[in-house]
C-alpha positions as CSV (number, residue, x, y, z in Angstrom):
1,X,165.2,-46.9,73.5
2,X,167.3,-49.5,75.2
3,X,169.8,-52.1,73.9
4,X,169.7,-55.1,76.2
5,X,172.9,-57.0,75.8
6,X,174.5,-60.3,76.8
7,X,178.0,-61.4,75.8
8,X,179.8,-64.7,76.2
9,X,183.6,-64.6,76.1
10,X,186.6,-66.9,75.9
11,X,187.6,-66.2,79.6
12,X,191.2,-65.5,80.4
13,X,193.1,-62.5,81.6
14,X,191.4,-59.1,82.3
15,X,191.0,-57.1,79.1
16,X,192.4,-59.9,77.0
17,X,189.1,-61.9,76.6
18,X,187.5,-62.3,73.2
19,X,183.8,-62.4,72.4
20,X,182.4,-65.8,71.4
21,X,178.7,-64.9,71.2
22,X,176.7,-61.7,71.4
23,X,172.9,-61.1,71.6
24,X,171.3,-57.6,71.5
25,X,167.6,-57.0,71.9
26,X,166.5,-53.4,71.0
27,X,163.7,-52.6,73.5
28,X,161.5,-49.6,73.5
29,X,160.4,-50.0,77.1
30,X,157.3,-52.1,76.0
31,X,158.4,-54.6,73.4
32,X,161.4,-55.8,71.4
33,X,161.6,-53.9,68.1
34,X,164.8,-55.4,66.7
35,X,167.5,-58.0,67.5
36,X,170.9,-59.2,66.6
37,X,172.3,-62.6,67.7
38,X,175.6,-64.1,66.4
39,X,178.4,-66.4,67.3
40,X,181.8,-64.6,67.0
41,X,185.2,-66.0,66.1
42,X,187.4,-64.6,68.9
43,X,190.6,-65.7,67.1
44,X,192.0,-67.0,70.4
45,X,191.4,-70.2,72.4
46,X,188.5,-70.7,74.8
47,X,189.2,-71.5,78.4
48,X,188.0,-75.1,79.2
49,X,185.7,-74.0,82.1
50,X,184.0,-71.6,79.6
51,X,183.4,-74.5,77.2
52,X,181.9,-76.5,80.0
53,X,179.7,-73.6,81.1
54,X,178.4,-72.4,77.7
55,X,178.7,-75.4,75.5
56,X,180.5,-73.1,72.9
57,X,183.8,-74.7,71.6
58,X,186.4,-73.7,69.0
59,X,185.0,-76.0,66.3
60,X,181.6,-74.1,66.5
61,X,183.4,-70.8,65.9
62,X,185.7,-71.6,63.0
63,X,183.1,-70.4,60.4
64,X,181.6,-67.7,62.6
65,X,182.2,-64.0,61.7
66,X,185.0,-62.1,63.3
67,X,184.2,-59.1,65.5
68,X,185.1,-56.5,62.8
69,X,182.5,-58.2,60.5
70,X,179.7,-57.7,63.0
71,X,180.9,-54.3,64.4
72,X,178.8,-52.2,62.0
73,X,175.6,-54.0,62.9
74,X,176.3,-53.6,66.6
75,X,176.8,-49.8,66.1
76,X,173.6,-49.6,64.1
77,X,171.4,-51.5,66.5
78,X,172.7,-49.6,69.6
79,X,172.6,-46.1,68.0
80,X,170.7,-43.7,70.2
81,X,170.1,-46.2,73.0
82,X,170.9,-46.9,76.6
83,X,172.9,-50.1,77.0
84,X,171.3,-52.4,79.6
85,X,172.9,-55.6,80.9
86,X,173.0,-57.9,83.9
87,X,176.3,-56.7,85.4
88,X,176.7,-54.1,82.7
89,X,180.2,-53.1,83.7
90,X,181.5,-56.5,82.3
91,X,179.5,-56.5,79.0
92,X,180.2,-52.8,78.3
93,X,183.9,-53.2,79.1
94,X,184.2,-56.1,76.7
95,X,182.5,-54.2,73.9
96,X,184.6,-51.1,74.5
97,X,187.8,-53.3,74.4
98,X,186.8,-54.9,71.1
99,X,186.0,-51.6,69.5
100,X,189.2,-50.0,70.9
101,X,191.1,-52.7,69.0
102,X,189.4,-51.5,65.8
103,X,190.3,-47.9,66.6
104,X,186.7,-46.9,67.4
105,X,185.6,-45.2,70.6
106,X,182.3,-46.9,71.7
107,X,180.5,-44.8,74.3
108,X,176.9,-45.3,75.5
109,X,175.0,-44.5,78.7
110,X,174.5,-47.7,80.6
111,X,172.1,-49.3,83.1
112,X,172.8,-52.4,85.2
113,X,169.9,-54.7,86.1
114,X,171.9,-56.1,89.1
115,X,172.0,-52.6,90.7
116,X,168.4,-51.8,89.7
117,X,167.1,-55.1,91.1
118,X,169.0,-54.6,94.4
119,X,167.4,-51.1,94.7
120,X,163.9,-52.0,93.5
121,X,163.5,-55.6,94.8
122,X,165.7,-55.6,98.0
123,X,166.5,-58.5,100.3
124,X,166.5,-61.3,97.8
125,X,169.0,-64.1,98.6
126,X,170.8,-63.8,95.3
127,X,171.1,-61.4,92.3
128,X,172.8,-63.7,89.9
129,X,170.7,-63.8,86.7
130,X,169.7,-67.5,87.0
131,X,168.6,-67.3,90.7
132,X,167.0,-63.9,90.3
133,X,164.7,-64.8,87.4
134,X,163.9,-68.1,89.1
135,X,162.8,-66.3,92.2
136,X,160.6,-64.0,90.1
137,X,159.1,-66.9,88.1
138,X,160.5,-65.6,84.8
139,X,160.9,-68.5,82.3
140,X,164.4,-68.9,81.0
141,X,165.9,-71.0,78.2
142,X,169.5,-71.5,77.1
143,X,171.1,-70.4,80.3
144,X,174.7,-69.2,79.7
145,X,174.0,-68.6,76.1
146,X,173.9,-65.0,74.9
147,X,170.4,-65.1,73.5
148,X,168.8,-66.9,76.4
149,X,170.5,-64.7,79.0
150,X,169.7,-61.5,77.1
151,X,166.0,-62.4,76.6
152,X,165.7,-63.2,80.4
153,X,167.3,-59.8,81.0
154,X,164.6,-58.2,78.8
155,X,161.8,-59.8,80.9
156,X,163.6,-58.8,84.1
157,X,164.1,-55.2,82.9
158,X,160.5,-54.9,81.9
159,X,159.4,-56.0,85.4
160,X,161.8,-53.5,87.0
161,X,160.4,-50.7,84.9
162,X,156.9,-51.6,86.2
163,X,158.1,-51.8,89.8
164,X,159.9,-48.4,89.6
165,X,157.0,-46.3,90.9
166,X,159.1,-43.2,91.2
167,X,159.9,-43.5,87.5
168,X,163.7,-42.9,88.1
169,X,164.5,-45.2,85.1
170,X,162.1,-43.4,82.8
171,X,163.1,-40.0,83.9
172,X,166.8,-40.7,83.2
173,X,165.8,-42.1,79.8
174,X,163.9,-38.9,78.9
175,X,166.8,-36.7,80.0
176,X,169.1,-38.8,77.7
177,X,166.7,-38.2,74.8
178,X,166.4,-34.5,75.6
179,X,170.2,-34.2,75.6
180,X,170.1,-35.7,72.1
181,X,168.0,-32.8,71.0
182,X,164.7,-34.5,70.1
183,X,162.0,-32.2,68.7
184,X,159.1,-31.7,71.1
185,X,156.4,-31.3,68.3
186,X,153.0,-32.2,69.6
187,X,152.0,-34.1,66.5
188,X,155.1,-36.2,66.6
189,X,154.6,-37.0,70.3
190,X,151.0,-38.2,69.7
191,X,152.0,-40.2,66.7
192,X,154.3,-42.4,68.8
193,X,151.6,-43.3,71.4
194,X,149.5,-46.4,71.4
195,X,145.7,-46.6,71.3
196,X,145.7,-48.9,74.3
197,X,144.8,-48.9,78.0
198,X,147.5,-47.7,80.4
199,X,149.2,-44.7,82.1
200,X,150.8,-41.8,80.4
201,X,153.5,-39.4,81.8
202,X,154.0,-35.9,80.5
203,X,157.5,-34.5,81.0
204,X,158.9,-30.9,80.7
205,X,162.2,-30.1,79.0
206,X,164.1,-31.0,82.2
207,X,162.6,-34.5,82.1
208,X,160.5,-33.8,85.2
209,X,157.0,-35.2,85.4
210,X,154.3,-32.5,85.1
211,X,151.2,-34.7,84.6
212,X,150.2,-38.3,85.1
213,X,147.0,-39.7,83.6
214,X,145.3,-43.0,82.7
215,X,143.1,-43.8,79.7
216,X,141.6,-46.8,77.9
217,X,143.0,-45.1,74.8
218,X,146.3,-43.3,75.6
219,X,146.8,-41.7,72.2
220,X,143.2,-40.2,72.1
221,X,143.5,-38.9,75.7
222,X,146.9,-37.2,75.1
223,X,145.6,-35.7,71.9
224,X,142.7,-34.2,73.9
225,X,145.3,-32.5,76.2
226,X,147.1,-31.1,73.2
227,X,144.0,-29.8,71.5
228,X,142.0,-28.7,74.6
229,X,141.4,-25.0,75.3
230,X,141.0,-25.1,79.1
231,X,143.6,-23.7,81.5
232,X,145.2,-27.0,82.3
233,X,145.5,-28.1,78.7
234,X,147.1,-24.8,77.7
235,X,149.7,-25.2,80.4
236,X,150.5,-28.8,79.3
237,X,150.8,-27.6,75.7
238,X,153.2,-24.9,76.8
239,X,155.4,-27.1,79.0
240,X,155.4,-30.5,77.4
241,X,158.6,-31.9,75.9
242,X,158.1,-35.6,75.9
243,X,155.4,-38.2,76.8
244,X,156.2,-41.6,78.0
245,X,153.6,-44.4,78.7
246,X,153.1,-47.7,80.3
247,X,150.5,-50.2,78.9
248,X,148.6,-52.1,81.6
249,X,145.9,-53.9,79.6
250,X,143.8,-53.9,82.7
251,X,141.8,-50.7,83.4
252,X,141.8,-51.6,87.2
253,X,145.6,-51.5,87.3
254,X,145.6,-48.2,85.3
255,X,143.3,-46.7,87.9
256,X,145.4,-48.0,90.8
257,X,148.7,-46.9,89.3
258,X,147.4,-43.4,88.5
259,X,146.2,-42.9,92.1
260,X,149.5,-44.2,93.6
261,X,152.0,-42.5,91.3
262,X,150.3,-39.1,91.5
263,X,150.8,-39.3,95.3
264,X,154.4,-40.4,95.0
265,X,155.6,-38.0,92.2
266,X,153.3,-35.0,92.9
267,X,153.2,-33.7,89.3
268,X,152.4,-29.9,89.3
269,X,149.3,-30.3,87.1
270,X,147.7,-33.1,89.1
271,X,147.0,-30.9,92.2
272,X,143.4,-32.3,92.6
273,X,144.6,-35.9,93.0
274,X,147.7,-35.5,95.1
275,X,145.8,-36.3,98.3
276,X,142.7,-38.4,98.2
277,X,140.6,-39.0,95.1
278,X,137.4,-39.7,97.1
279,X,136.1,-36.8,99.1
280,X,132.7,-38.2,99.8
281,X,131.8,-41.5,101.6
282,X,128.8,-43.7,102.5
283,X,128.2,-44.4,106.1
284,X,125.5,-46.3,108.1
285,X,123.8,-45.5,111.4
286,X,120.8,-46.7,113.3
287,X,117.8,-44.3,113.2
288,X,115.3,-43.6,116.0
289,X,113.2,-46.6,115.0
290,X,116.1,-49.1,114.9
291,X,116.5,-49.2,111.1
292,X,120.0,-49.1,109.6
293,X,120.1,-45.9,107.5
294,X,122.7,-45.2,104.7
295,X,123.9,-41.7,104.0
296,X,126.4,-40.0,101.7
297,X,128.5,-37.3,103.4
298,X,131.8,-35.5,103.3
299,X,134.5,-38.0,104.2
300,X,135.3,-38.2,107.9
301,X,138.3,-40.3,108.9
302,X,136.9,-40.8,112.4
303,X,134.0,-42.9,111.0
304,X,134.0,-46.3,109.4
305,X,133.0,-45.9,105.8
306,X,131.3,-48.4,103.5
307,X,132.7,-47.0,100.3
308,X,133.7,-43.6,98.9
309,X,133.1,-41.4,95.9
310,X,134.7,-38.6,93.9
311,X,131.6,-36.4,94.1
312,X,128.4,-36.0,96.1
313,X,126.4,-36.7,93.0
314,X,128.2,-39.9,92.3
315,X,127.4,-41.0,95.8
316,X,123.7,-40.0,95.6
317,X,123.4,-41.9,92.3
318,X,124.8,-45.1,93.8
319,X,122.6,-44.7,96.9
320,X,119.5,-44.6,94.7
321,X,120.6,-47.7,92.9
322,X,121.4,-49.6,96.1
323,X,118.0,-48.5,97.6
324,X,116.2,-50.0,94.6
325,X,118.4,-53.1,94.2
326,X,118.1,-54.2,97.9
327,X,114.4,-53.1,98.4
328,X,115.5,-50.4,100.9
329,X,113.6,-47.3,101.9
330,X,114.2,-43.9,100.2
331,X,112.9,-42.1,103.3
332,X,115.2,-43.9,105.7
333,X,118.2,-43.3,103.3
334,X,117.4,-39.5,103.1
335,X,116.4,-39.7,99.4
336,X,112.7,-38.8,99.8
337,X,111.4,-36.2,102.2
338,X,107.9,-37.1,103.5
339,X,106.1,-37.5,106.8
340,X,104.3,-40.6,105.5
341,X,105.4,-43.5,103.4
342,X,108.1,-43.2,100.8
343,X,107.6,-43.4,97.0
344,X,109.2,-46.9,96.8
345,X,106.5,-48.1,99.2
346,X,103.8,-46.8,96.9
347,X,105.1,-48.9,94.0
348,X,105.7,-51.9,96.3
349,X,109.5,-51.8,96.1
350,X,109.8,-50.8,99.8
351,X,108.3,-53.2,102.4
352,X,107.1,-50.5,104.7
353,X,110.1,-49.7,106.9
354,X,109.3,-46.0,106.4
355,X,106.0,-46.4,108.3
356,X,107.3,-49.2,110.7
357,X,105.4,-51.9,108.9
358,X,108.5,-54.0,108.3
359,X,110.5,-55.4,111.3
360,X,113.9,-53.6,111.7
361,X,115.6,-57.1,111.9
362,X,114.3,-58.0,108.4
363,X,115.2,-54.7,106.9
364,X,118.6,-54.5,108.5
365,X,119.5,-57.9,107.3
366,X,119.3,-56.6,103.7
367,X,121.4,-53.5,104.6
368,X,124.0,-55.8,106.2
369,X,124.0,-58.0,103.1
370,X,124.8,-54.9,101.0
371,X,127.6,-53.8,103.4
372,X,129.1,-57.3,103.4
373,X,129.1,-57.4,99.6
374,X,131.0,-54.1,99.5
375,X,133.8,-55.3,101.8
376,X,136.6,-57.8,101.3
377,X,138.0,-57.3,104.7
378,X,138.6,-60.9,105.5
379,X,139.4,-62.0,102.0
380,X,142.5,-63.4,100.5
381,X,142.1,-63.1,96.8
382,X,143.8,-62.5,93.4
383,X,141.9,-60.6,90.8
384,X,143.0,-61.9,87.4
385,X,142.3,-59.8,84.3
386,X,143.8,-58.9,80.9
387,X,147.5,-58.2,80.5
388,X,149.5,-56.1,78.1
389,X,149.5,-58.8,75.4
390,X,147.4,-61.8,74.4
391,X,149.6,-64.4,76.3
392,X,149.9,-62.2,79.4
393,X,147.6,-61.7,82.4
394,X,147.5,-59.2,85.2
395,X,146.9,-59.9,88.9
396,X,145.8,-57.7,91.8
397,X,146.6,-59.2,95.2
398,X,144.5,-58.7,98.3
399,X,145.7,-60.4,101.5
400,X,143.7,-60.4,104.7
401,X,141.6,-57.6,103.2
402,X,144.7,-55.5,102.5
403,X,145.6,-54.5,98.9
404,X,149.2,-55.6,98.4
405,X,149.9,-54.6,94.8
406,X,149.7,-56.0,91.3
407,X,151.8,-57.9,88.7
408,X,151.8,-59.3,85.2
409,X,152.4,-62.9,84.6
410,X,152.7,-65.5,81.8
411,X,152.5,-68.7,83.7
412,X,149.8,-69.8,86.3
413,X,152.7,-71.1,88.4
414,X,153.6,-67.4,89.1
415,X,150.4,-66.6,90.9
416,X,149.6,-70.0,92.4
417,X,153.0,-70.2,94.1
418,X,152.8,-67.7,97.0
419,X,156.5,-67.1,97.3
420,X,156.9,-66.3,93.6
421,X,153.8,-64.1,93.7
422,X,155.2,-62.0,96.6
423,X,158.5,-61.5,94.6
424,X,156.9,-60.5,91.3
425,X,154.2,-58.3,92.9
426,X,154.6,-54.6,92.5
427,X,154.0,-53.4,96.1
428,X,151.5,-50.6,96.4
429,X,150.0,-48.6,99.3
430,X,146.8,-49.8,100.9
431,X,144.6,-46.8,101.5
432,X,141.0,-45.6,101.2
433,X,141.4,-44.7,97.6
434,X,142.8,-48.1,96.5
435,X,140.1,-49.9,98.5
436,X,137.3,-47.9,96.9
437,X,138.9,-48.2,93.4
438,X,138.9,-52.0,93.7
439,X,135.4,-52.2,95.3
440,X,133.8,-50.0,92.6
441,X,135.6,-51.7,89.7
442,X,134.5,-55.2,90.8
443,X,131.0,-53.9,91.2
444,X,130.8,-52.4,87.7
445,X,133.1,-54.6,85.6
446,X,133.7,-58.2,84.8
447,X,137.2,-59.6,85.3
448,X,138.6,-62.9,83.9
449,X,138.5,-64.6,87.3
450,X,138.9,-64.1,91.1
451,X,141.1,-66.7,92.9
452,X,140.4,-67.0,96.6
453,X,143.0,-68.6,98.9
């Protein structure tokens, strides 16, 4: 759990400032679950430049509560949380100073979104909160007021969590919880998980990732791990200490994230997926009569593949479907062994290429049509689908046929403005797995829309 904080002060000499306004949003990594916003009477004058900057003046604060009157609420809402702020050293110092005046030692683990942003989104021109959120297309209201700045920091932090592919933020959070001595009861763990689409991360008692998975129903899938009797399930049940998750809304993004993050984090119980997910591929070659034949074989990096599959059977099933959909020949595609015409020809679904009754040019045109439909090599497009909430959407970016990554957005401006899109996109590797995941998903599922540019 995180407490995302912003504080406005009177200004003045170091360690002599007073708080004029405070906003705290309690954030569970997915949504705000509690909040506290209040003006505070600092019992000292406000510097004129601060009044001009924030709009908060002494008249507004005369009837506001003094710090000791809100201190208990601040302790309650931040209990058991990591304090997050934009330039956290300032906000945390101010809080500690105020509590020290009351004789209370306020100590919390902290995270700074300035430092995180510099690490996760390098090379931006500015990391001040206003310029940073503007460059990321994050909507912001009430700039230089505690509630507006804190809410913008929530949205920024949520984006940084998504961009942190190595899960350093989440791992440090889990380690903090483990130090607090949370019980690792399997039933309690499952109870806290959502029945939504996304990625789940299983951690051991050191906080290390031991398994990453994706599901359309996270709670149901993790429960299957905890009740399963196979070897992997028993190992997970023995070693699990915590489960974290990330909702994606989009199943396509869940598939892409699972593939990428397993390769990056190499969890010990994901051995089968650490390298490539797709060990079989479809290829084309010209046969002895000049017809383009499609075959499914073990993947060979020296050949140009059309698409790939997790198993030979999956490839064969798709090849049968393609052969039927495009009126191709089962004999030429190696699906029907015969010295005469194929079965499809007998039921008039093949036009006779198997016995050279159809011209190779006509037959090959249909094969080329299929191959073209499977590729997006020259495409610039954004695949728009469901997001993590009703008002949010997800986007997968493909530029010049190369998968660039994904993002979540609230405003169309964020994906129609190329510069903003490049800043908010979570960069991902473009490889054979990602290409096939996108190809197969677009073939089998409807998305909200595909924007071409």
